[in-house]
N, C-alpha and C positions, 0 to 999 in steps of 0.2 A: 711579460709585460701585459697589464690588464688594459683592454680596450675601454675607452671612455665613451659613454653614450651621450648623444645630443639630447637636448630637452625633449624634442619630438619623439626620439626613440624611447626615452624613459617613460614618457606619457603613454606611448603605445604599449609598452611592456606592462605598465600598471593596469591599463585597460584590459589586457589579455588575462592578467592574474585575477582581476575582479570578476571577469566573465567566468573563469575557471572556478573560482570560489562560489559564485552564484549557482553553478551547475552542481557542485558538491553539496551545497546546502539543500538544494531541491531534491537531490538523490537521497540524502539522509532523511529528509521529511517523508519521502515516499516509502523508505524502508520502515520508518516508525509507524506510518499508517498501515502498512502491510502487516506488521507485527500485531498491532491492535486489532486489525481485521481478523487475523488468524485466531486470536483468542476468542472473539465473539462468535466466529464461525464454529469453533470447537464446542463452545457452550451450546449453540443451537443444534449442532449434530448430536450432542449428548441428550438433549431434550427430546429430539425426534427419535433417537434410538430407544430411549426409555418408554416414550408414549406409544411408539409403533412396534416395539419389540423387533427392531431390525438392526442389522450390522452397520458399521461406520460408512461403508461404501453406499449402501442403500439410503442412509440418512443424507449423505452428501449429494447423491443424485436427486433426492427429493428437494433439497435446497436449491440446486441448480435449476430444476424444473420450475419451482416457484419463482425464482428470479427471472427466468425467461418469460414465463406466463405473465408476470406482473410488469415486465420490462423495467425492473429495478436492479440496482447493483446487488450482488450476492451479499455483501457485508451489511447492506441496509435491511434486507430480508432477514438475515441472521440476527441483527440487532432487535428487530421487532419480536422475533420468536424468543430471544433470550430475556427480554424485558417484560414479557406477558406474565 
């Protein structure tokens, strides 16, 4: 036999589901941003590797150092390098 929900219980369950959905959407948006960031960081690494004749690790370390020195997000620094 199926338990019947009161209107208050149904409303509470709907609110829980809406909150869970909101978290899932935010997570998906975060993943999309990370994937886009990864692409631009890869492009910037390639540019630094070619210009400085360094390997991928050295190029990434240079990006991180620039990010910290400028106090800017790594993806923003990489975007500037990739679009120059």
